[in-house]
ChimeraX commands (.cxc) that place a marker at each C-alpha (Angstrom):
marker #1 position 125.45,84.44,70.27 radius 0.5
marker #1 position 124.44,88.06,70.98 radius 0.5
marker #1 position 121.17,89.09,72.61 radius 0.5
marker #1 position 120.00,92.70,72.78 radius 0.5
marker #1 position 118.00,93.25,75.97 radius 0.5
marker #1 position 115.87,96.20,77.06 radius 0.5
marker #1 position 115.08,95.65,80.73 radius 0.5
marker #1 position 112.13,97.71,81.96 radius 0.5
marker #1 position 110.81,98.39,85.42 radius 0.5
marker #1 position 107.91,96.00,84.76 radius 0.5
marker #1 position 110.32,93.23,83.70 radius 0.5
marker #1 position 112.24,93.72,86.94 radius 0.5
marker #1 position 109.04,93.63,89.05 radius 0.5
marker #1 position 107.87,90.47,87.23 radius 0.5
marker #1 position 111.22,88.85,87.98 radius 0.5
marker #1 position 111.02,89.83,91.66 radius 0.5
marker #1 position 107.53,88.31,91.98 radius 0.5
marker #1 position 108.73,85.12,90.32 radius 0.5
marker #1 position 111.89,84.97,92.47 radius 0.5
marker #1 position 109.89,85.41,95.69 radius 0.5
marker #1 position 107.51,82.61,94.69 radius 0.5
marker #1 position 110.52,80.45,93.78 radius 0.5
marker #1 position 112.10,81.04,97.20 radius 0.5
marker #1 position 108.82,80.42,99.03 radius 0.5
marker #1 position 108.57,77.01,97.41 radius 0.5
marker #1 position 112.00,76.08,98.75 radius 0.5
marker #1 position 111.67,77.28,102.37 radius 0.5
marker #1 position 108.94,78.64,104.65 radius 0.5
marker #1 position 108.16,82.32,104.28 radius 0.5
marker #1 position 109.16,84.57,107.19 radius 0.5
marker #1 position 106.23,86.87,106.35 radius 0.5
marker #1 position 103.80,83.99,106.63 radius 0.5
marker #1 position 105.38,82.79,109.88 radius 0.5
marker #1 position 105.18,86.32,111.31 radius 0.5
marker #1 position 101.50,86.62,110.41 radius 0.5
marker #1 position 100.70,83.18,111.84 radius 0.5
marker #1 position 102.49,84.11,115.06 radius 0.5
marker #1 position 100.66,87.44,115.25 radius 0.5
marker #1 position 97.25,85.83,114.74 radius 0.5
marker #1 position 98.06,83.13,117.30 radius 0.5
marker #1 position 98.92,85.73,119.95 radius 0.5
marker #1 position 95.79,87.70,119.05 radius 0.5
marker #1 position 93.67,84.61,119.63 radius 0.5
marker #1 position 95.49,83.82,122.89 radius 0.5
marker #1 position 94.91,87.39,124.13 radius 0.5
marker #1 position 91.23,87.34,123.26 radius 0.5
marker #1 position 90.73,83.88,124.80 radius 0.5
marker #1 position 92.59,84.93,127.95 radius 0.5
marker #1 position 90.35,87.97,128.29 radius 0.5
marker #1 position 87.22,85.91,127.60 radius 0.5
marker #1 position 88.12,83.34,130.26 radius 0.5
marker #1 position 88.21,86.05,132.91 radius 0.5
marker #1 position 85.07,87.71,131.58 radius 0.5
marker #1 position 83.13,84.47,131.31 radius 0.5
marker #1 position 84.15,83.32,134.78 radius 0.5
marker #1 position 81.25,85.35,136.05 radius 0.5
marker #1 position 77.94,83.56,135.58 radius 0.5
marker #1 position 76.24,86.55,133.95 radius 0.5
marker #1 position 76.99,87.23,130.26 radius 0.5
marker #1 position 75.85,90.82,130.64 radius 0.5
marker #1 position 79.23,91.57,132.28 radius 0.5
marker #1 position 81.09,90.86,129.01 radius 0.5
marker #1 position 82.86,94.12,128.31 radius 0.5
marker #1 position 83.13,94.90,124.60 radius 0.5
marker #1 position 85.36,97.89,125.33 radius 0.5
marker #1 position 87.98,95.61,126.91 radius 0.5
marker #1 position 87.85,93.28,123.90 radius 0.5
marker #1 position 88.39,96.19,121.50 radius 0.5
marker #1 position 91.26,97.59,123.58 radius 0.5
marker #1 position 92.89,94.14,123.70 radius 0.5
marker #1 position 92.56,93.63,119.93 radius 0.5
marker #1 position 93.60,97.17,118.90 radius 0.5
marker #1 position 97.41,96.70,119.30 radius 0.5
marker #1 position 97.31,93.52,117.23 radius 0.5
marker #1 position 95.29,95.19,114.48 radius 0.5
marker #1 position 97.69,98.15,114.49 radius 0.5
marker #1 position 100.67,95.78,114.20 radius 0.5
marker #1 position 99.09,94.00,111.23 radius 0.5
marker #1 position 98.36,97.30,109.45 radius 0.5
marker #1 position 101.88,98.62,110.16 radius 0.5
marker #1 position 103.44,95.38,108.91 radius 0.5
marker #1 position 101.51,95.46,105.62 radius 0.5
marker #1 position 102.26,99.17,105.14 radius 0.5
marker #1 position 106.00,98.66,105.73 radius 0.5
marker #1 position 106.11,95.66,103.37 radius 0.5
marker #1 position 104.60,97.74,100.56 radius 0.5
marker #1 position 106.97,100.63,101.30 radius 0.5
marker #1 position 110.03,98.37,101.20 radius 0.5
marker #1 position 108.94,96.75,97.92 radius 0.5
marker #1 position 108.63,100.18,96.28 radius 0.5
marker #1 position 112.10,101.16,97.49 radius 0.5
marker #1 position 113.69,98.00,96.04 radius 0.5
marker #1 position 113.01,99.01,92.44 radius 0.5
marker #1 position 116.15,100.27,90.68 radius 0.5
marker #1 position 116.41,103.67,89.00 radius 0.5
marker #1 position 115.47,103.98,85.34 radius 0.5
marker #1 position 118.87,105.54,84.54 radius 0.5
marker #1 position 120.87,103.12,86.69 radius 0.5
marker #1 position 122.88,100.01,86.00 radius 0.5
marker #1 position 120.15,97.36,86.29 radius 0.5
marker #1 position 117.44,98.73,83.99 radius 0.5
marker #1 position 117.85,99.82,80.39 radius 0.5
marker #1 position 119.52,98.55,77.23 radius 0.5
marker #1 position 122.13,95.80,77.51 radius 0.5
marker #1 position 123.91,93.34,75.30 radius 0.5
marker #1 position 124.39,89.75,76.41 radius 0.5
marker #1 position 127.02,87.67,74.64 radius 0.5
marker #1 position 126.95,83.91,75.15 radius 0.5
marker #1 position 130.50,82.72,74.48 radius 0.5
marker #1 position 132.47,79.55,75.09 radius 0.5
marker #1 position 133.82,80.72,78.47 radius 0.5
marker #1 position 130.64,82.32,79.85 radius 0.5
marker #1 position 128.14,85.16,79.57 radius 0.5
marker #1 position 129.28,88.73,78.99 radius 0.5
marker #1 position 126.84,91.47,79.96 radius 0.5
marker #1 position 127.53,94.98,78.68 radius 0.5
marker #1 position 125.47,98.05,79.50 radius 0.5
marker #1 position 124.67,100.12,76.44 radius 0.5
marker #1 position 124.76,103.22,78.68 radius 0.5
marker #1 position 128.50,102.73,79.00 radius 0.5
marker #1 position 128.22,102.17,82.77 radius 0.5
marker #1 position 130.12,98.91,82.75 radius 0.5
marker #1 position 130.18,95.23,82.02 radius 0.5
marker #1 position 130.04,91.89,83.82 radius 0.5
marker #1 position 131.23,88.38,83.16 radius 0.5
marker #1 position 129.56,85.20,84.46 radius 0.5
marker #1 position 131.38,81.91,84.10 radius 0.5
marker #1 position 129.23,78.94,83.10 radius 0.5
marker #1 position 129.98,77.02,86.31 radius 0.5
marker #1 position 128.29,79.71,88.47 radius 0.5
marker #1 position 124.88,79.21,86.83 radius 0.5
marker #1 position 122.41,77.42,89.14 radius 0.5
marker #1 position 119.32,77.30,86.95 radius 0.5
marker #1 position 117.72,78.52,83.73 radius 0.5
marker #1 position 113.98,79.07,84.04 radius 0.5
marker #1 position 111.31,80.46,81.75 radius 0.5
marker #1 position 108.29,82.38,83.03 radius 0.5
marker #1 position 105.70,84.16,80.89 radius 0.5
marker #1 position 108.09,84.27,77.94 radius 0.5
marker #1 position 110.98,85.75,79.93 radius 0.5
marker #1 position 114.13,83.79,80.59 radius 0.5
marker #1 position 115.90,83.93,83.97 radius 0.5
marker #1 position 119.49,82.71,84.30 radius 0.5
marker #1 position 119.96,82.25,88.06 radius 0.5
marker #1 position 123.37,82.59,89.72 radius 0.5
marker #1 position 121.98,82.45,93.25 radius 0.5
marker #1 position 118.59,82.20,94.95 radius 0.5
marker #1 position 117.54,85.70,93.94 radius 0.5
marker #1 position 120.25,86.93,91.54 radius 0.5
marker #1 position 119.72,86.30,87.86 radius 0.5
marker #1 position 120.19,87.70,84.41 radius 0.5
marker #1 position 116.78,88.74,83.14 radius 0.5
marker #1 position 116.09,88.22,79.46 radius 0.5
marker #1 position 112.64,89.77,78.91 radius 0.5
marker #1 position 110.00,88.26,76.67 radius 0.5
marker #1 position 110.53,89.32,73.08 radius 0.5
marker #1 position 114.29,89.79,73.37 radius 0.5
marker #1 position 114.98,86.36,71.90 radius 0.5
marker #1 position 111.88,85.84,69.81 radius 0.5
marker #1 position 111.22,82.24,68.81 radius 0.5
marker #1 position 114.74,81.13,69.73 radius 0.5
marker #1 position 114.09,80.90,73.48 radius 0.5
marker #1 position 114.36,77.11,73.47 radius 0.5
marker #1 position 117.67,77.27,71.59 radius 0.5
marker #1 position 119.07,79.78,74.10 radius 0.5
marker #1 position 117.86,77.69,77.07 radius 0.5
marker #1 position 119.40,74.52,75.71 radius 0.5
marker #1 position 122.67,76.31,74.84 radius 0.5
marker #1 position 122.98,77.74,78.38 radius 0.5
marker #1 position 122.04,74.43,80.01 radius 0.5
marker #1 position 124.58,72.58,77.88 radius 0.5
marker #1 position 127.39,75.03,78.67 radius 0.5
marker #1 position 126.48,75.23,82.38 radius 0.5
marker #1 position 126.12,71.41,82.62 radius 0.5
marker #1 position 122.58,71.64,84.02 radius 0.5
marker link #1:1,2 radius 0.2
marker link #1:2,3 radius 0.2
marker link #1:3,4 radius 0.2
marker link #1:4,5 radius 0.2
marker link #1:5,6 radius 0.2
marker link #1:6,7 radius 0.2
marker link #1:7,8 radius 0.2
marker link #1:8,9 radius 0.2
marker link #1:9,10 radius 0.2
marker link #1:10,11 radius 0.2
marker link #1:11,12 radius 0.2
marker link #1:12,13 radius 0.2
marker link #1:13,14 radius 0.2
marker link #1:14,15 radius 0.2
marker link #1:15,16 radius 0.2
marker link #1:16,17 radius 0.2
marker link #1:17,18 radius 0.2
marker link #1:18,19 radius 0.2
marker link #1:19,20 radius 0.2
marker link #1:20,21 radius 0.2
marker link #1:21,22 radius 0.2
marker link #1:22,23 radius 0.2
marker link #1:23,24 radius 0.2
marker link #1:24,25 radius 0.2
marker link #1:25,26 radius 0.2
marker link #1:26,27 radius 0.2
marker link #1:27,28 radius 0.2
marker link #1:28,29 radius 0.2
marker link #1:29,30 radius 0.2
marker link #1:30,31 radius 0.2
marker link #1:31,32 radius 0.2
marker link #1:32,33 radius 0.2
marker link #1:33,34 radius 0.2
marker link #1:34,35 radius 0.2
marker link #1:35,36 radius 0.2
marker link #1:36,37 radius 0.2
marker link #1:37,38 radius 0.2
marker link #1:38,39 radius 0.2
marker link #1:39,40 radius 0.2
marker link #1:40,41 radius 0.2
marker link #1:41,42 radius 0.2
marker link #1:42,43 radius 0.2
marker link #1:43,44 radius 0.2
marker link #1:44,45 radius 0.2
marker link #1:45,46 radius 0.2
marker link #1:46,47 radius 0.2
marker link #1:47,48 radius 0.2
marker link #1:48,49 radius 0.2
marker link #1:49,50 radius 0.2
marker link #1:50,51 radius 0.2
marker link #1:51,52 radius 0.2
marker link #1:52,53 radius 0.2
marker link #1:53,54 radius 0.2
marker link #1:54,55 radius 0.2
marker link #1:55,56 radius 0.2
marker link #1:56,57 radius 0.2
marker link #1:57,58 radius 0.2
marker link #1:58,59 radius 0.2
marker link #1:59,60 radius 0.2
marker link #1:60,61 radius 0.2
marker link #1:61,62 radius 0.2
marker link #1:62,63 radius 0.2
marker link #1:63,64 radius 0.2
marker link #1:64,65 radius 0.2
marker link #1:65,66 radius 0.2
marker link #1:66,67 radius 0.2
marker link #1:67,68 radius 0.2
marker link #1:68,69 radius 0.2
marker link #1:69,70 radius 0.2
marker link #1:70,71 radius 0.2
marker link #1:71,72 radius 0.2
marker link #1:72,73 radius 0.2
marker link #1:73,74 radius 0.2
marker link #1:74,75 radius 0.2
marker link #1:75,76 radius 0.2
marker link #1:76,77 radius 0.2
marker link #1:77,78 radius 0.2
marker link #1:78,79 radius 0.2
marker link #1:79,80 radius 0.2
marker link #1:80,81 radius 0.2
marker link #1:81,82 radius 0.2
marker link #1:82,83 radius 0.2
marker link #1:83,84 radius 0.2
marker link #1:84,85 radius 0.2
marker link #1:85,86 radius 0.2
marker link #1:86,87 radius 0.2
marker link #1:87,88 radius 0.2
marker link #1:88,89 radius 0.2
marker link #1:89,90 radius 0.2
marker link #1:90,91 radius 0.2
marker link #1:91,92 radius 0.2
marker link #1:92,93 radius 0.2
marker link #1:93,94 radius 0.2
marker link #1:94,95 radius 0.2
marker link #1:95,96 radius 0.2
marker link #1:96,97 radius 0.2
marker link #1:97,98 radius 0.2
marker link #1:98,99 radius 0.2
marker link #1:99,100 radius 0.2
marker link #1:100,101 radius 0.2
marker link #1:101,102 radius 0.2
marker link #1:102,103 radius 0.2
marker link #1:103,104 radius 0.2
marker link #1:104,105 radius 0.2
marker link #1:105,106 radius 0.2
marker link #1:106,107 radius 0.2
marker link #1:107,108 radius 0.2
marker link #1:108,109 radius 0.2
marker link #1:109,110 radius 0.2
marker link #1:110,111 radius 0.2
marker link #1:111,112 radius 0.2
marker link #1:112,113 radius 0.2
marker link #1:113,114 radius 0.2
marker link #1:114,115 radius 0.2
marker link #1:115,116 radius 0.2
marker link #1:116,117 radius 0.2
marker link #1:117,118 radius 0.2
marker link #1:118,119 radius 0.2
marker link #1:119,120 radius 0.2
marker link #1:120,121 radius 0.2
marker link #1:121,122 radius 0.2
marker link #1:122,123 radius 0.2
marker link #1:123,124 radius 0.2
marker link #1:124,125 radius 0.2
marker link #1:125,126 radius 0.2
marker link #1:126,127 radius 0.2
marker link #1:127,128 radius 0.2
marker link #1:128,129 radius 0.2
marker link #1:129,130 radius 0.2
marker link #1:130,131 radius 0.2
marker link #1:131,132 radius 0.2
marker link #1:132,133 radius 0.2
marker link #1:133,134 radius 0.2
marker link #1:134,135 radius 0.2
marker link #1:135,136 radius 0.2
marker link #1:136,137 radius 0.2
marker link #1:137,138 radius 0.2
marker link #1:138,139 radius 0.2
marker link #1:139,140 radius 0.2
marker link #1:140,141 radius 0.2
marker link #1:141,142 radius 0.2
marker link #1:142,143 radius 0.2
marker link #1:143,144 radius 0.2
marker link #1:144,145 radius 0.2
marker link #1:145,146 radius 0.2
marker link #1:146,147 radius 0.2
marker link #1:147,148 radius 0.2
marker link #1:148,149 radius 0.2
marker link #1:149,150 radius 0.2
marker link #1:150,151 radius 0.2
marker link #1:151,152 radius 0.2
marker link #1:152,153 radius 0.2
marker link #1:153,154 radius 0.2
marker link #1:154,155 radius 0.2
marker link #1:155,156 radius 0.2
marker link #1:156,157 radius 0.2
marker link #1:157,158 radius 0.2
marker link #1:158,159 radius 0.2
marker link #1:159,160 radius 0.2
marker link #1:160,161 radius 0.2
marker link #1:161,162 radius 0.2
marker link #1:162,163 radius 0.2
marker link #1:163,164 radius 0.2
marker link #1:164,165 radius 0.2
marker link #1:165,166 radius 0.2
marker link #1:166,167 radius 0.2
marker link #1:167,168 radius 0.2
marker link #1:168,169 radius 0.2
marker link #1:169,170 radius 0.2
marker link #1:170,171 radius 0.2
marker link #1:171,172 radius 0.2
marker link #1:172,173 radius 0.2
marker link #1:173,174 radius 0.2
marker link #1:174,175 radius 0.2
view
């Protein structure tokens, strides 16, 4: 069975979003743990400062400047973290003329899946026993070999035969 695939940048980004959500379901997110830790230390810092400020009986001594100075490093860390996350995500997108994106041909044979780049850059072979999962999302089919590595078959590449392809791969991969 041959499948002609045209993998676009958007298809790759959709797969990455799906893969991240898939991983987050299986184990706790480091990003979420980092943010929880950061917020916890922010609260501890503010409470620590307030305890010393409120130890005086007069609330007029509460110094807003000290509170702002205490909170500023935490706010800067949060902004820097979010900025760096967005920067890294943009850098992880492959080139349009590279190996990952573009036109490919997938051949599903008795011994495994053959992937050939129509650019002439190369080819790959994946034995059936290496396949971990076959999942469908928004019409695209993802054949996972690892937690985040998969063959991406974009929506429209198979047409109405997506269920036939899924069942064929699952049968051959013994899933």
